[in-house]
matplotlib code that plots the C-alpha trace (Angstrom):
import matplotlib.pyplot as plt

x = [-6.8, -9.4, -8.6, -9.0, -6.7, -4.2, -4.3, -3.8, -0.7, 0.7, 0.1, 1.9, 4.9, 8.4, 8.0, 4.4, 5.3, 6.2, 3.0, 0.9, 2.2, 1.5, -2.0, -2.8, -1.6, 1.8, 4.1, 6.9, 10.3, 9.5, 10.8, 7.3, 3.7, 4.3, 7.2, 5.0, 2.3, 4.9, 6.2, 2.6, 1.9, 5.1, 4.4, 1.0, 2.3, 4.7, 1.7, -0.6, 0.0, -3.7, -4.0, -7.6, -6.9, -3.9, -6.1, -8.9, -6.6, -4.9, -8.4, -9.1, -5.7, -5.0, -2.7, -5.5, -5.7, -7.5, -4.3, -4.8, -7.4, -5.6, -4.8, -1.1, -1.1, -2.9, -3.0, -4.1, -1.5, -2.8, -2.7, 0.9, 2.0, 0.5, 2.0, 5.5, 5.1, 4.2, 7.1, 9.4, 8.5, 8.2]
y = [11.2, 10.5, 8.5, 11.6, 13.6, 10.8, 10.7, 14.5, 14.0, 11.2, 13.1, 16.2, 14.4, 14.6, 11.1, 11.8, 10.8, 7.3, 7.1, 8.4, 5.8, 3.0, 4.5, 4.4, 0.8, 1.3, -1.3, -0.6, -0.2, -3.0, -6.6, -8.0, -6.9, -8.1, -5.7, -2.9, -3.9, -3.7, -0.3, 1.1, -0.2, 1.1, 4.6, 4.6, 3.1, 6.0, 8.2, 5.7, 2.5, 1.6, -1.7, -1.1, 2.2, 0.9, -2.0, 0.4, 2.6, -0.4, -1.8, 1.6, 1.6, 0.5, -2.2, -4.1, -7.7, -10.8, -12.2, -9.6, -11.8, -15.2, -17.0, -17.6, -19.6, -17.7, -14.4, -13.2, -12.0, -8.4, -8.6, -10.0, -7.3, -4.6, -6.1, -6.2, -2.6, -1.3, -3.1, -1.6, 2.0, 1.7]
z = [9.5, 6.9, 3.8, 1.7, 3.9, 3.8, 0.0, -0.1, 2.2, 0.0, -3.2, -1.9, -0.3, -1.8, -3.3, -4.5, -8.1, -6.9, -4.9, -7.8, -10.2, -7.7, -7.0, -10.7, -10.9, -12.5, -11.1, -13.6, -11.9, -9.5, -10.0, -9.3, -8.5, -5.0, -4.5, -5.9, -3.3, -0.6, -1.7, -1.8, 1.7, 3.1, 1.6, 3.3, 6.5, 6.9, 7.6, 9.3, 11.2, 10.9, 9.0, 8.2, 6.6, 4.6, 3.4, 2.4, 0.4, -1.3, -2.3, -4.1, -5.8, -9.3, -8.0, -6.3, -7.4, -6.2, -4.6, -1.8, -0.2, -0.7, 2.5, 3.2, 6.4, 9.2, 7.3, 3.9, 1.5, 2.1, 5.9, 5.7, 3.3, 5.6, 8.7, 7.2, 5.9, 9.3, 10.8, 8.2, 8.9, 12.7]

ax = plt.figure().add_subplot(projection="3d")
ax.plot(x, y, z, "-o")
ax.set_aspect("equal")
plt.show()
């Protein structure tokens, strides 16, 4: 599925309002920006388990911040968040 087709799917899903808020960068309702990141990735991972596609969409989202590329051990924060999100929905 293309990124555009995936966005259409996400924006027409039953929980599209939640995704749309996160897509626009609205992390209200989450205890921290990191939890908003995880929620965004889990919503996307429900439709695709492709880490590169999840990463590409996150980088276009309003939530994107420099922390995404910070190293946390062997992985970046973004790679770790994506991996955990895919595990959660699998």
